[in-house]
KOLZANU-442484 format. One record per residue (C-alpha): residue number from 0; z, x, y; residue in three letters. Coordinates in steps of 0.05 Angstrom, whole numbers. Example, Ala and Ser with C-alpha at 12.3 -4.5 7.8 and 13.67 -1.06 7.14 Angstrom:
2
{0,{156,246,-90},"ALA"};
{1,{143,273,-21},"SER"};
This chain:
60
{0,{1832,2120,3122},"MET"};
{1,{1783,2096,3070},"ALA"};
{2,{1733,2144,3042},"GLY"};
{3,{1659,2137,3034},"THR"};
{4,{1635,2120,2963},"PRO"};
{5,{1596,2176,2930},"THR"};
{6,{1547,2127,2897},"GLU"};
{7,{1523,2057,2908},"GLU"};
{8,{1529,2007,2851},"PRO"};
{9,{1465,1982,2819},"GLN"};
{10,{1442,1916,2847},"GLN"};
{11,{1417,1856,2808},"PHE"};
{12,{1378,1794,2832},"VAL"};
{13,{1391,1724,2804},"CYS"};
{14,{1324,1697,2783},"MET"};
{15,{1347,1626,2797},"ASN"};
{16,{1370,1630,2869},"CYS"};
{17,{1352,1703,2887},"HIS"};
{18,{1424,1721,2905},"ASN"};
{19,{1437,1796,2902},"ILE"};
{20,{1499,1819,2864},"SER"};
{21,{1530,1887,2850},"ALA"};
{22,{1529,1909,2778},"GLY"};
{23,{1591,1917,2736},"ILE"};
{24,{1605,1988,2711},"PRO"};
{25,{1587,1994,2637},"GLY"};
{26,{1642,2009,2587},"THR"};
{27,{1605,2061,2546},"ASP"};
{28,{1561,2095,2597},"SER"};
{29,{1549,2109,2671},"ASP"};
{30,{1500,2051,2676},"ASP"};
{31,{1516,1984,2708},"TYR"};
{32,{1509,1917,2675},"GLU"};
{33,{1490,1851,2709},"PRO"};
{34,{1545,1801,2724},"PRO"};
{35,{1560,1750,2670},"VAL"};
{36,{1538,1694,2716},"GLU"};
{37,{1514,1685,2788},"CYS"};
{38,{1570,1670,2837},"GLY"};
{39,{1524,1624,2877},"ALA"};
{40,{1490,1581,2823},"CYS"};
{41,{1523,1600,2757},"ASN"};
{42,{1457,1622,2725},"ALA"};
{43,{1457,1681,2678},"ASP"};
{44,{1385,1707,2687},"ASP"};
{45,{1387,1773,2726},"PHE"};
{46,{1337,1829,2738},"VAL"};
{47,{1349,1897,2769},"GLU"};
{48,{1336,1898,2844},"PHE"};
{49,{1285,1954,2837},"THR"};
{50,{1244,1913,2787},"ARG"};
{51,{1251,1846,2822},"PHE"};
{52,{1182,1843,2856},"GLU"};
{53,{1144,1857,2791},"ARG"};
{54,{1184,1807,2750},"VAL"};
{55,{1180,1754,2805},"TYR"};
{56,{1105,1760,2810},"GLU"};
{57,{1098,1754,2734},"ARG"};
{58,{1140,1691,2730},"ARG"};
{59,{1106,1654,2787},"ARG"};
Protein backbone atom coordinates (compact mmCIF):
# COMPACT_ATOMS: atom_id res chain seq x y z
CA MET A 1 0.00 0.00 0.00
CA ALA A 2 1.33 3.42 -0.89
CA GLY A 3 2.18 5.80 1.89
CA THR A 4 1.20 9.41 2.30
CA PRO A 5 3.89 11.95 1.40
CA THR A 6 5.20 13.89 4.37
CA GLU A 7 5.45 17.13 2.42
CA GLU A 8 3.94 18.62 -0.71
CA PRO A 9 6.25 19.83 -3.47
CA GLN A 10 6.38 23.54 -4.10
CA GLN A 11 4.12 24.62 -6.96
CA PHE A 12 4.97 27.02 -9.78
CA VAL A 13 2.68 28.85 -12.22
CA CYS A 14 3.58 29.39 -15.88
CA MET A 15 3.16 33.10 -16.59
CA ASN A 16 2.32 32.39 -20.23
CA CYS A 17 -0.57 29.91 -19.92
CA HIS A 18 -1.10 29.76 -16.11
CA ASN A 19 -0.52 26.01 -15.95
CA ILE A 20 0.50 24.84 -12.45
CA SER A 21 3.52 22.52 -12.19
CA ALA A 22 5.27 20.83 -9.30
CA GLY A 23 8.77 22.02 -8.57
CA ILE A 24 11.88 19.94 -9.07
CA PRO A 25 13.86 19.16 -5.89
CA GLY A 26 16.99 21.32 -5.74
CA THR A 27 20.38 19.64 -5.86
CA ASP A 28 22.11 21.66 -3.13
CA SER A 29 19.25 22.43 -0.74
CA ASP A 30 15.77 21.45 0.41
CA ASP A 31 14.17 24.08 -1.86
CA TYR A 32 12.39 23.32 -5.09
CA GLU A 33 13.25 24.81 -8.47
CA PRO A 34 10.78 25.59 -11.26
CA PRO A 35 10.64 23.22 -14.23
CA VAL A 36 12.93 24.01 -17.16
CA GLU A 37 9.93 24.63 -19.41
CA CYS A 38 6.15 24.42 -19.21
CA GLY A 39 4.72 21.09 -20.32
CA ALA A 40 1.70 22.84 -21.86
CA CYS A 41 3.21 25.75 -23.83
CA ASN A 42 7.03 25.30 -23.59
CA ALA A 43 7.51 28.73 -21.96
CA ASP A 44 10.19 29.14 -19.31
CA ASP A 45 8.73 31.99 -17.21
CA PHE A 46 7.53 30.64 -13.83
CA VAL A 47 6.58 32.21 -10.52
CA GLU A 48 5.96 30.52 -7.18
CA PHE A 49 2.28 29.70 -6.66
CA THR A 50 2.19 31.65 -3.40
CA ARG A 51 3.43 34.81 -5.19
CA PHE A 52 1.35 34.41 -8.36
CA GLU A 53 -1.41 36.93 -7.57
CA ARG A 54 1.01 39.76 -6.79
CA VAL A 55 3.17 39.11 -9.85
CA TYR A 56 0.14 38.73 -12.14
CA GLU A 57 -1.37 42.02 -11.00
CA ARG A 58 1.94 43.82 -11.54
CA ARG A 59 2.33 42.48 -15.10
CA ARG A 60 -1.20 43.27 -16.27
